[in-house]
C-alpha positions, 0 to 999 in steps of 0.5 A: 347591577346591585342597584337594579337588582334592588329594583327588581326585589322591590317590584317583584315583592309587591306584585307577590303581595298584591297577588296573594291579597287578592286571592279568592276564598279558599276551600276548607278542606285540608292537604295533610300527608297520607295517615299512618298504617296500623301494622308493622311488617318486614320491609327493605332498606333503599337508597334514593338520590335526589334527581331534581327540584321544583320550586314553581319558578315557571308557574307563579301559582305552584306554591299553592299547590306544593306542600302540606296543610301543617297548621291544620287551618286555612288562612284567608288573604282577609283573615291574614290581615288581622292574624285571625285563627293564627299566630300574629304577623310581624308589625311590619309584614304586609297583609297577605302574608298568613295566606294559605295555598289550595286545601290549607297548603303553607308555603309562604317561602314559595308565595314570597321567598321565591320572588326575591331569589328570581329577582336575584338569580333568575335561573337558579333552579335550573342551576341547582339541577344542572349540579345534580344532573352533572354529578355534583351536589345532590341529597341521598335519602335512605329508607329502612323498611321500605314496602310497596304497600303499608308499613307503620315502621319505616324510618329514613335518614337523609344525607349530603352526597359529594361528587359523583366519580363521572356523570351519573346515569341515575341508574339502580348501581349509581353511587355517590359518596357521602359527606362526612359533615353530614355524619354526626362521627363524620365517619360512620353511615349508621349515624346520620345528622338528619334522622326521621325515626317516625317514617312510615310507608302508606300505600306505597308513599313514604312518609317521614314522620309527624308534621313539627317534629324538632329542628335539625339540619336539612340541606336546600339543593337551591342554595347548594351545600348550606345547611340549617336547622328546619323542621321538615316532612318529607313524603316520597311516592316509592314507585315514582319517586316524586316527592314533596318537602315541606315544614317551617323554617325559622326566621334567623336560619332563613336570614342566614342561609339567604345572607351567604347565598347572596354574598356569593352573587355580591350582595353584601351585608349592609348594602341596600340589596342586602337590607331589602332582602333580610326585611321582606324575608323576615316579614314572610314568617306565618308559623310558630316552631314548638307550637301545637301544629305549628301554631299558637295565636297568642304568639308572633309567628317566628318560622316561615312555611316551605313546600318543595317539589322533587324527584328521586330515583333508586341507586346502590347504597354508598360506600364512601364517606368524603370531606365537604369542599371547602365553602366558596370564597364570598364576594365581600369584603371582611366576610367568611 
């Protein structure tokens, strides 16, 4: 099985490189979050639960439309070859690694990493969504100062949610317990690890803050309850629940996350499949953590941009804090 996965990863990653390098010149407009309004108004606290994620598994071009222009520049396939107007791509990376999507959207994760994930587990997105709809692992988003119009101050917080009692209906009275591991003291719901103090609402859309804020814990539903440190920005239409999570994932965090996920499937550190996965993922970096607008032409790229579509629905505030379940046992020998 692992030999088959190794061949699939190699073929899919090569196809992905070709499609990006052959892309037509992109428009010079920029796809940025809505701007912060000027006035602070009274708002309310609202809780939302993650209902589904859309990673573009069914559309290989979806990455071009999912996310934001994080670095305020549009990098074409031609510019990517010489790292023009961008951070320096890794010496062993492919020529199109820095190529942007439509309107400058930065989503190297969707352009390159997802092909690897699909080759290892083609139904990964369906599995993640099934876990949510069955009442298993999901995320909770809290927004303070939520309004239907504009509010210059609407801070937020993100939590990992425990198992729902019974199958959820996603109605307004549904409640999910919060995992203690997502709270700084393990007890108080007012002390989440992942906070968005600079959040605001513009035209009924909540934006979590400024692009490029410092890395803090983020939970990727695709990989299950794995927390990674990433610079992330969320944008959510409070009326429809449609949202986008975009940002920069340090290469070291990406490799650690993918390693733990791959081990569950039997791709163990040191085997050929694992080596190929690490090599390809490390070569997809296109941003610089800590750089202005997540860029610095004088440095080598050290973070992978990402854009993930999702849907949330309004629910009741959680009242319970529960311990997270023990980690799934690895299928690999001598690993945690």
